[in-house]
N, C-alpha and C positions, 0 to 999 in steps of 0.2 A: 504494500500500500504506500502511496506517495505521502510525503510529509506536507501537510497543509501550509505550514509556515514557509517552506521552500517555494511552493507554488505561488503563494501570495507575494513573496519577494520577487519571484520571476515575473509575475504579472505587473507589479509596480515598476520594475526595471524596464519592461517592454513598453509600458505606458509612458515612462519618462522619455524614452527614445522617440516614440511616436509624437509626444508633445513637443520635443525639440524640433523635429522635422516640420510639424505644423506651424510652429512659430517662425521658422525660416521661410516657409511658403506664404504665410499670412501675417507678416509682422505688424499689420495695423489692427488685427483682431484682438479683442480683450483677452488677456491670459485666462481669466476665470472661465470665460465661455469655452475656450479651447480645453481647459482642464476638465470641464464637465463633459465635453464631447469625447475626450480620450478615456475618461473613467467609464463612460457608457460603452464605448467601442471595445474596451479591454475587459468589460464585465467586472469592474472593481467593486468591492463592498464599500460602504461609507467609510469604514476605518482605513481601507486601502487608499481611498481617494484623499483622505487627510494626509496619509503617509506620502502619497505622490506629491501633494502640495508642499509638504515640508522638504522633501528631497529637492524639488524644483527650486524652492526659495533659497535653500542652502547652495545649490549649484549656481544660481544667479549671483549670489553675494560673493561666492568664493572662488 
């Protein structure tokens, strides 16, 4: 059986990559709107969506 934590982390990483690509393609779109779209497309749970947002914010600052 697969580890749900690993698959959640993998989904968030995939979503983060997708989000970065979307931002490059649509730099004028609001980031929150893109975050919602990516969370939906990657089938993220609400907790994973928050995690994605934190990862993204850290990546942007650092």
